[in-house]
C-alpha positions as CSV (number, residue, x, y, z in Angstrom):
1,X,-125.4,-67.0,146.1
2,X,-128.3,-67.0,143.8
3,X,-131.1,-64.9,145.2
4,X,-134.6,-64.8,143.8
5,X,-136.4,-61.5,144.2
6,X,-140.1,-61.9,144.8
7,X,-142.5,-59.0,144.7
8,X,-142.4,-58.5,148.4
9,X,-138.7,-57.9,148.3
10,X,-139.1,-55.4,145.4
11,X,-141.8,-53.6,147.5
12,X,-139.6,-53.6,150.6
13,X,-136.7,-52.2,148.6
14,X,-138.9,-49.5,147.1
15,X,-140.4,-48.6,150.5
16,X,-136.8,-48.3,152.0
17,X,-135.9,-45.9,149.1
18,X,-138.9,-43.8,149.7
19,X,-138.3,-43.6,153.4
20,X,-134.7,-42.7,152.9
21,X,-135.5,-40.1,150.3
22,X,-138.1,-38.4,152.5
23,X,-139.3,-35.2,150.9
24,X,-136.2,-34.8,148.6
25,X,-137.0,-35.1,144.9
26,X,-133.4,-35.3,143.6
27,X,-132.5,-38.9,142.7
28,X,-129.1,-39.0,141.1
29,X,-128.3,-42.2,142.8
30,X,-130.2,-44.6,145.1
31,X,-129.4,-45.7,148.5
32,X,-130.8,-49.1,149.2
33,X,-130.9,-51.2,152.3
34,X,-128.4,-54.1,152.6
35,X,-129.5,-56.9,150.3
36,X,-127.9,-59.8,148.6
37,X,-127.9,-59.3,144.9
38,X,-128.1,-62.0,142.2
39,X,-124.7,-63.8,141.7
40,X,-125.7,-65.4,138.4
41,X,-123.0,-65.2,135.7
42,X,-123.9,-64.0,132.2
43,X,-124.1,-67.0,129.9
44,X,-125.2,-65.3,126.7
45,X,-125.5,-61.7,125.2
46,X,-128.1,-59.7,123.4
47,X,-126.1,-59.9,120.2
48,X,-125.8,-63.6,120.4
49,X,-129.5,-63.9,121.1
50,X,-130.5,-61.7,118.1
51,X,-128.0,-63.6,115.8
52,X,-129.5,-67.0,116.8
53,X,-133.0,-65.8,116.3
54,X,-132.2,-65.1,112.7
55,X,-131.7,-62.5,110.0
56,X,-133.8,-59.4,109.5
57,X,-136.3,-61.4,107.3
58,X,-136.8,-64.0,110.1
59,X,-140.2,-63.9,111.8
60,X,-142.2,-66.1,114.1
61,X,-142.4,-67.0,117.7
62,X,-139.4,-68.9,119.0
63,X,-138.6,-70.2,122.4
64,X,-135.2,-68.7,123.3
65,X,-133.8,-71.9,125.0
66,X,-134.4,-73.8,121.7
67,X,-132.2,-71.4,119.8
68,X,-129.1,-72.6,121.5
69,X,-127.3,-75.8,120.5
70,X,-126.7,-78.7,122.8
71,X,-123.0,-78.1,122.4
72,X,-123.5,-74.6,123.8
73,X,-125.1,-76.0,126.9
74,X,-122.5,-78.7,127.2
75,X,-119.8,-76.1,127.1
76,X,-121.5,-74.2,129.9
77,X,-121.5,-77.4,132.0
78,X,-117.8,-78.0,131.3
79,X,-117.1,-74.5,132.5
80,X,-119.0,-75.2,135.7
81,X,-121.8,-72.7,134.8
82,X,-125.5,-72.9,135.3
83,X,-127.2,-73.8,131.9
84,X,-129.8,-71.0,132.6
85,X,-129.5,-68.4,129.8
86,X,-128.6,-65.2,131.5
87,X,-128.0,-61.8,130.1
88,X,-126.4,-59.3,132.5
89,X,-127.1,-55.7,131.6
90,X,-128.5,-52.4,132.7
91,X,-131.9,-50.7,132.4
92,X,-131.7,-47.8,129.9
93,X,-135.4,-46.9,129.5
94,X,-138.0,-45.4,131.9
95,X,-141.7,-45.0,131.9
96,X,-141.6,-42.3,134.6
97,X,-142.6,-39.7,132.0
98,X,-144.8,-41.8,129.8
99,X,-142.3,-42.1,126.9
100,X,-142.2,-45.9,127.2
101,X,-145.3,-48.1,127.6
102,X,-145.3,-51.5,129.2
103,X,-141.8,-52.4,128.2
104,X,-138.3,-52.1,129.5
105,X,-135.1,-51.8,127.5
106,X,-132.0,-53.5,128.8
107,X,-128.6,-53.2,127.2
108,X,-125.4,-55.3,127.9
109,X,-122.7,-53.7,125.8
110,X,-123.4,-55.8,122.7
111,X,-126.8,-54.3,122.1
112,X,-130.1,-53.6,123.8
113,X,-133.4,-55.5,123.7
114,X,-137.0,-54.8,124.6
115,X,-138.7,-56.8,127.2
116,X,-142.6,-56.6,127.1
117,X,-144.2,-56.4,130.6
118,X,-147.9,-56.2,131.4
119,X,-147.3,-53.4,133.9
120,X,-147.4,-49.7,134.2
121,X,-145.3,-47.4,136.5
122,X,-142.4,-49.8,136.4
123,X,-140.1,-47.0,137.3
124,X,-141.5,-47.0,140.8
125,X,-143.3,-50.4,141.2
126,X,-140.4,-52.5,139.9
127,X,-137.4,-50.2,140.3
128,X,-136.8,-50.3,136.6
129,X,-134.8,-47.1,136.5
130,X,-132.0,-46.1,134.0
131,X,-128.7,-47.2,135.5
132,X,-129.9,-50.1,137.5
133,X,-127.9,-53.3,136.7
134,X,-130.1,-56.4,136.3
135,X,-130.0,-60.1,135.5
136,X,-132.3,-61.1,132.7
137,X,-133.1,-64.9,132.6
138,X,-134.3,-65.6,129.2
139,X,-134.4,-69.4,128.9
140,X,-138.2,-69.5,129.5
141,X,-138.9,-66.5,127.5
142,X,-140.0,-66.3,123.8
143,X,-138.7,-64.0,121.1
144,X,-140.5,-62.6,118.1
145,X,-139.8,-59.9,115.6
146,X,-141.8,-56.8,115.7
147,X,-143.8,-56.2,112.4
148,X,-143.1,-52.5,112.8
149,X,-139.6,-52.1,114.1
150,X,-138.1,-55.4,112.6
151,X,-136.5,-55.8,115.9
152,X,-136.6,-58.8,118.3
153,X,-138.8,-58.4,121.4
154,X,-139.0,-60.7,124.3
155,X,-142.1,-61.8,126.2
156,X,-144.3,-64.9,126.8
157,X,-146.3,-66.9,124.2
158,X,-149.9,-66.6,123.3
159,X,-152.0,-69.6,122.1
160,X,-152.2,-68.1,118.6
161,X,-148.3,-68.1,118.4
162,X,-148.0,-64.5,119.0
163,X,-145.9,-62.7,121.6
164,X,-147.5,-61.4,124.8
165,X,-146.3,-59.3,127.7
166,X,-144.9,-60.9,130.7
167,X,-147.5,-60.9,133.4
168,X,-146.6,-58.5,136.3
169,X,-147.0,-61.2,138.9
170,X,-144.3,-63.3,137.1
171,X,-141.7,-60.6,136.4
172,X,-139.6,-61.9,139.3
173,X,-139.1,-65.2,137.5
174,X,-137.2,-63.3,134.7
175,X,-135.5,-60.2,136.2
176,X,-133.3,-59.8,139.3
177,X,-131.3,-56.9,140.6
178,X,-127.5,-57.5,140.3
179,X,-126.1,-54.3,142.1
180,X,-126.6,-50.8,143.2
181,X,-127.9,-48.3,140.7
182,X,-125.1,-46.4,139.1
183,X,-124.5,-43.4,136.8
184,X,-125.8,-43.6,133.2
185,X,-123.1,-44.0,130.6
186,X,-124.7,-43.3,127.1
187,X,-122.5,-44.0,124.2
188,X,-121.6,-40.9,122.2
189,X,-122.1,-41.4,118.5
190,X,-122.5,-39.4,115.3
191,X,-125.5,-39.6,113.1
192,X,-123.3,-40.9,110.4
193,X,-122.1,-43.8,112.6
194,X,-125.6,-45.3,113.4
195,X,-125.8,-49.0,112.7
196,X,-127.9,-51.9,113.8
197,X,-125.4,-53.0,116.5
198,X,-126.5,-49.9,118.4
199,X,-130.3,-50.7,118.5
200,X,-131.6,-50.7,121.9
201,X,-128.6,-49.0,123.4
202,X,-128.5,-45.7,125.2
203,X,-126.8,-43.2,123.0
204,X,-125.9,-39.6,123.1
205,X,-126.0,-37.3,120.0
206,X,-123.9,-34.0,120.3
207,X,-124.3,-31.0,118.1
208,X,-127.9,-31.7,117.1
209,X,-131.0,-29.4,116.8
210,X,-134.5,-29.6,115.6
211,X,-135.3,-28.6,112.0
212,X,-136.0,-24.9,111.8
213,X,-139.4,-25.7,110.4
214,X,-140.2,-27.6,113.6
215,X,-138.9,-25.1,116.2
216,X,-142.4,-23.5,116.6
217,X,-143.9,-26.9,117.4
218,X,-144.4,-28.9,120.5
219,X,-143.2,-32.4,121.1
220,X,-146.5,-34.2,120.5
221,X,-149.5,-33.5,118.4
222,X,-152.5,-34.2,120.6
223,X,-152.4,-37.7,121.9
224,X,-150.8,-39.3,118.9
225,X,-147.3,-40.7,118.8
226,X,-145.3,-38.0,117.0
227,X,-142.2,-37.8,114.9
228,X,-140.0,-34.8,114.9
229,X,-136.6,-34.5,113.1
230,X,-133.2,-33.8,114.7
231,X,-130.3,-32.8,112.5
232,X,-126.6,-32.1,112.8
233,X,-124.8,-29.3,111.2
234,X,-124.0,-31.4,108.1
235,X,-127.7,-32.1,107.5
236,X,-127.7,-35.6,108.7
237,X,-131.0,-36.6,110.4
238,X,-132.7,-38.9,112.8
239,X,-136.4,-39.2,113.8
240,X,-137.3,-38.3,117.4
241,X,-140.3,-40.4,118.3
242,X,-142.4,-39.4,121.2
243,X,-145.4,-41.1,122.7
244,X,-148.7,-39.2,122.8
245,X,-148.9,-40.0,126.5
246,X,-145.5,-38.4,127.4
247,X,-145.9,-35.9,130.2
248,X,-143.6,-33.5,128.3
249,X,-145.5,-33.7,125.1
250,X,-147.0,-30.2,125.4
251,X,-143.6,-28.5,125.9
252,X,-142.2,-26.5,123.0
253,X,-139.3,-27.9,121.1
254,X,-136.0,-26.2,122.1
255,X,-134.7,-23.8,119.5
256,X,-131.0,-24.2,120.3
257,X,-128.3,-26.8,119.5
258,X,-126.9,-29.4,121.9
259,X,-127.0,-32.9,123.0
260,X,-129.8,-35.5,123.2
261,X,-129.8,-38.8,125.0
262,X,-132.2,-41.7,124.3
263,X,-132.7,-45.2,123.3
264,X,-132.0,-45.9,119.7
265,X,-134.7,-47.9,117.9
266,X,-135.5,-48.5,114.2
267,X,-138.6,-48.5,112.1
268,X,-138.7,-50.6,109.0
269,X,-135.5,-51.4,107.3
270,X,-133.5,-48.2,107.6
271,X,-135.2,-45.4,109.6
272,X,-133.4,-45.0,112.8
273,X,-135.3,-43.4,115.7
274,X,-134.3,-41.9,119.1
275,X,-136.7,-42.3,121.9
276,X,-136.0,-40.0,124.9
277,X,-137.2,-40.8,128.5
278,X,-138.1,-37.2,129.4
279,X,-137.3,-33.5,128.6
280,X,-134.3,-33.9,130.8
281,X,-132.6,-35.9,128.1
282,X,-132.1,-32.6,126.1
283,X,-129.3,-30.2,126.9
284,X,-129.7,-27.6,124.2
285,X,-127.6,-24.6,125.2
286,X,-125.6,-23.7,122.1
287,X,-126.3,-21.5,119.1
288,X,-127.9,-23.1,116.2
289,X,-125.9,-24.3,113.1
290,X,-125.0,-21.8,110.5
291,X,-127.2,-22.8,107.5
292,X,-125.0,-23.3,104.4
293,X,-125.7,-21.3,101.2
294,X,-127.3,-23.3,98.5
295,X,-125.1,-23.2,95.3
296,X,-127.2,-25.7,93.3
297,X,-130.3,-27.6,93.9
298,X,-132.7,-29.8,91.9
299,X,-135.8,-31.6,93.2
300,X,-137.2,-32.7,89.9
301,X,-140.6,-31.1,90.3
302,X,-140.9,-30.3,86.6
303,X,-140.2,-33.8,85.2
304,X,-142.9,-35.7,83.3
305,X,-143.8,-39.1,84.6
306,X,-142.3,-41.9,82.5
307,X,-140.7,-39.4,80.1
308,X,-137.0,-39.1,79.6
309,X,-135.5,-36.2,81.6
310,X,-134.8,-33.1,79.5
311,X,-134.0,-30.6,82.2
312,X,-132.3,-27.4,81.0
313,X,-128.5,-27.9,81.3
314,X,-128.7,-31.5,82.3
315,X,-127.2,-34.4,80.2
316,X,-129.1,-37.7,80.0
317,X,-127.0,-40.2,78.0
318,X,-127.5,-43.9,77.4
319,X,-123.9,-45.3,77.2
320,X,-125.2,-48.9,76.7
321,X,-128.8,-50.0,75.7
322,X,-131.6,-47.6,75.0
323,X,-132.9,-46.8,78.5
324,X,-132.3,-43.3,79.9
325,X,-133.1,-41.7,83.2
326,X,-136.8,-40.8,83.4
327,X,-139.1,-38.7,85.5
328,X,-141.4,-40.4,87.9
329,X,-144.1,-39.2,90.4
330,X,-145.5,-41.1,93.5
331,X,-147.8,-39.5,96.0
332,X,-147.1,-36.0,94.5
333,X,-143.3,-36.6,95.0
334,X,-141.3,-36.1,91.8
335,X,-137.9,-37.7,91.3
336,X,-135.5,-39.1,88.7
337,X,-135.6,-42.8,88.0
338,X,-133.5,-45.3,86.0
339,X,-134.8,-48.8,85.5
340,X,-133.9,-51.2,82.6
341,X,-137.2,-53.1,83.2
342,X,-138.5,-54.4,79.8
343,X,-135.6,-53.4,77.8
344,X,-134.4,-57.0,77.1
345,X,-130.9,-55.6,76.6
346,X,-127.8,-57.3,77.8
347,X,-126.4,-54.0,79.2
348,X,-127.9,-50.8,80.3
349,X,-125.6,-47.9,81.3
350,X,-127.2,-44.5,81.8
351,X,-125.7,-41.3,83.0
352,X,-127.6,-38.3,84.4
353,X,-125.3,-35.3,84.7
354,X,-125.9,-31.9,86.3
355,X,-125.3,-28.6,84.7
356,X,-121.9,-27.1,85.4
357,X,-121.8,-25.7,89.0
358,X,-119.4,-23.0,89.9
359,X,-118.1,-23.7,93.4
360,X,-117.0,-20.8,95.7
361,X,-113.3,-20.4,96.1
362,X,-113.8,-20.0,99.9
363,X,-115.7,-22.1,102.4
364,X,-116.5,-25.8,102.2
365,X,-118.8,-27.1,99.5
366,X,-120.7,-30.3,99.8
367,X,-123.0,-32.5,97.8
368,X,-126.1,-34.1,99.3
369,X,-128.9,-36.1,97.8
370,X,-131.3,-38.9,98.6
371,X,-131.7,-42.2,96.7
372,X,-133.6,-45.5,96.9
373,X,-133.8,-48.8,95.0
374,X,-136.7,-51.0,94.0
375,X,-136.9,-54.6,92.7
376,X,-133.4,-55.5,93.7
377,X,-131.5,-58.0,91.5
378,X,-127.7,-58.5,92.1
379,X,-125.6,-56.9,89.5
380,X,-127.0,-53.4,89.2
381,X,-125.1,-50.4,90.7
382,X,-125.6,-46.7,91.2
383,X,-122.3,-44.6,91.3
384,X,-121.7,-40.9,91.7
385,X,-118.8,-39.1,89.9
386,X,-117.4,-35.6,89.6
387,X,-115.7,-34.0,86.6
388,X,-114.1,-30.7,85.9
389,X,-113.5,-31.1,82.2
390,X,-116.9,-32.5,80.9
391,X,-117.9,-30.7,77.7
392,X,-120.8,-32.8,76.6
393,X,-119.2,-36.1,75.7
394,X,-119.1,-38.5,78.5
395,X,-116.3,-40.7,77.2
396,X,-113.8,-37.8,76.7
397,X,-114.2,-36.5,80.3
398,X,-112.2,-37.3,83.4
399,X,-114.6,-38.7,86.1
400,X,-113.6,-39.1,89.7
401,X,-115.8,-41.4,91.8
402,X,-116.9,-39.8,95.1
403,X,-117.9,-41.6,98.4
404,X,-121.7,-40.9,98.4
405,X,-123.9,-43.3,100.3
406,X,-126.3,-45.1,98.0
407,X,-128.8,-47.8,98.8
408,X,-127.8,-51.4,99.5
409,X,-130.0,-54.4,99.6
410,X,-130.4,-54.4,103.4
411,X,-131.9,-50.9,103.3
412,X,-135.1,-52.2,101.8
413,X,-136.8,-51.1,98.7
414,X,-138.5,-47.8,98.3
415,X,-136.7,-46.5,101.4
416,X,-135.0,-43.1,100.8
417,X,-131.3,-43.2,101.9
418,X,-129.4,-39.9,102.8
419,X,-126.1,-39.7,100.8
420,X,-124.4,-38.0,103.7
421,X,-122.4,-34.7,103.2
422,X,-119.9,-35.4,100.4
423,X,-116.9,-33.1,100.7
424,X,-116.2,-31.1,97.5
425,X,-113.6,-28.9,99.0
426,X,-110.9,-30.3,96.6
427,X,-112.8,-28.5,93.8
428,X,-113.1,-25.0,95.4
429,X,-113.2,-22.3,92.7
430,X,-113.8,-24.7,89.9
431,X,-116.8,-25.6,87.7
432,X,-117.9,-29.1,88.3
433,X,-120.3,-31.6,86.9
434,X,-121.9,-34.3,89.1
435,X,-122.9,-37.6,87.3
436,X,-125.2,-40.3,88.5
437,X,-124.3,-43.5,86.7
438,X,-126.6,-46.5,86.6
439,X,-125.2,-49.9,85.4
440,X,-127.4,-52.9,85.0
441,X,-129.3,-54.9,82.3
442,X,-132.7,-55.9,81.3
443,X,-132.2,-59.2,83.1
444,X,-130.8,-57.4,86.2
445,X,-133.8,-55.0,86.6
446,X,-132.9,-53.2,89.8
447,X,-134.2,-49.6,89.6
448,X,-132.7,-46.6,91.3
449,X,-134.3,-43.3,92.1
450,X,-132.6,-40.0,93.2
451,X,-134.1,-36.7,94.5
452,X,-133.2,-33.6,96.3
453,X,-129.8,-33.0,94.8
454,X,-128.2,-30.0,96.7
455,X,-124.7,-28.5,96.5
456,X,-124.1,-26.1,99.4
457,X,-121.3,-24.0,100.8
458,X,-120.4,-22.7,104.3
């Protein structure tokens, strides 16, 4: 039976919970009075809705019901289903500690999505608590891509074709309870496995810790939303983003290692962020990572802007064309850049090769660096190679390509991308040379920048 929950029912439900709870503050699960939950069947998913809205470059206000084709609705009728667009999911966010403001995140296994609501204290007033299964009726809602997160948000339309929050008095038209609140089930993932399909989902990161430079800090600086950095023992990182109105903002960051649970969001094209609900989402009880010994590092602080790189021991070689790797500086940040812009040459191939690096015979050595692109044109590539027999002539050496993460178009330009920790254990006890190879042309003018090249051992 389809049951519409009005505000009175929500209030009665909440009152019954409070009476049952009495003075007890523990709330692992909720005992609710006998009620009839929504029996609506899911007819769409978060993933399908996002896909129909459009790619990451799609913007504008769109009515959700108009995104689906007539054949889709005909198929629902043939299957004997209501043509109301229904997502069946579970609440994963909470505003109980001020970490989320006037929105609720709901995930359904294919992804999570943010619903904007003009209400506060939804944790208590509307029973929007993590683990509570809900029905989200989206036919009469609108979708729009956030200008900051690039993610699709749901709400109601404004006269100026922008997205507005759902009025609190109308929330019952769009959300219904579909069962008893259950235990949370965050998806355990590694930092290297983050991808857009996980946006809006409740995830768990194990073996993470705050940067050592942040351990003397608190969660929030004043009342401003604050970013801190979590990392794993391989140096992979994610931004922890905390609202300035969070009740735990003045607490010190834990100086241990452990697990963190939160909703995965994204800023811009490639910066993943974790938003926790409260300090209880951290279980840091283990010793911190053993920091690896730095065997080699270069941050290009001594390069000259727009001048070919001539660092001691480095090789800067133009295999094709005249363009070489050059220094560049932006906002006091120095880095190496290769761009064929203005060359007018059919082919530009340039190598930037480190000095020889003697790897320890014990432990595990790894390469890390960051890179970004600008002015993408199909055809240009950045590749990374290792050689053990390079003697100054690129063409006579043996080069092995290594699986470093380098920027792709979807990352967005001028967005630094972490290479990941590239295992060099196969070269233990040997002298190696690492080469960054650019291939492009004056008509394919993608530029690539690299910085913070580090080889470490632990």
